[in-house]
C-alpha positions in Angstrom: -37.3 68.5 134.9 -37.0 71.8 132.9 -39.6 72.5 130.3 -36.8 72.8 127.8 -35.6 69.2 128.2 -39.3 68.0 128.4 -39.8 69.7 125.0 -36.9 68.2 123.6 -38.0 64.7 124.7 -41.3 65.5 123.2 -39.8 66.5 119.7 -37.8 63.3 119.9 -40.8 61.3 120.2 -42.4 63.2 117.2 -39.3 62.4 115.1 -39.4 59.1 115.8 -43.2 58.7 114.8 -42.5 60.8 111.5 -39.4 58.8 110.8 -41.5 55.5 111.3 -43.8 56.8 108.7 -41.4 58.1 106.1 -39.7 54.4 106.4 -43.1 52.7 105.9 -43.6 54.7 103.0 -40.3 54.3 101.4 -40.7 50.3 102.0 -43.9 50.3 100.3 -42.3 51.7 97.3 -39.2 49.4 97.5 -41.6 46.4 97.7 -42.9 46.9 94.3 -39.6 46.8 92.8 -38.5 47.9 89.3 -37.4 51.4 88.3 -39.6 53.1 90.9 -37.8 51.1 93.6 -34.4 52.0 92.1 -35.2 55.6 92.1 -36.5 55.5 95.7 -33.2 53.9 96.9 -31.2 56.7 94.9 -33.2 59.6 96.2 -33.0 58.0 99.8 -29.2 57.9 99.7 -29.0 61.5 98.2 -31.3 62.9 100.9 -29.6 61.1 103.7 -26.0 62.2 102.7 -27.4 66.0 102.0 -29.2 66.0 105.5 -26.0 64.8 107.3 -23.9 67.7 105.4 -26.6 70.3 106.1 -26.5 69.4 109.6 -22.9 69.3 110.1 -22.7 72.9 108.8 -25.5 73.8 111.2 -23.2 72.7 113.8 -20.5 74.4 112.8 -22.1 77.5 113.0 -23.1 76.8 116.6 -19.6 76.8 117.6 -18.0 74.7 120.1 -19.2 76.2 123.0 -22.9 75.6 122.1 -25.1 74.1 125.0 -26.1 70.2 124.4 -29.9 71.5 124.5 -29.1 73.8 121.7 -27.5 71.4 119.7 -30.1 68.6 120.2 -32.8 71.2 119.4 -31.0 72.1 116.1 -30.7 68.6 115.1 -34.3 67.9 116.0 -35.6 70.9 114.0 -33.3 69.9 111.1 -34.5 66.2 110.9 -38.2 67.0 111.6 -38.2 69.4 108.7 -36.8 66.8 106.5 -39.5 64.3 107.4 -42.2 66.8 107.1 -41.0 67.7 103.4 -40.9 63.9 102.9 -44.4 63.3 104.3 -45.9 66.2 102.2 -45.1 64.6 99.0 
């Protein structure tokens, strides 16, 4: 197995761990209910839509002939960055 694909696998695993942590944090906020939960839901939807649009723009800049590993690395870097930002709050 090439080290590039191994690294992508590792980055995917890390994304899963980070995403699980973000989900747990958000669920803790939602369970409390009230205005804070309403704001968290609104923020969550806004962040997801914006992240998807940003990734689509990054993919369009890569071009049609981009290697699958390049596209995967771009997506992983994008979403791991979003998770790190969320975890730092």
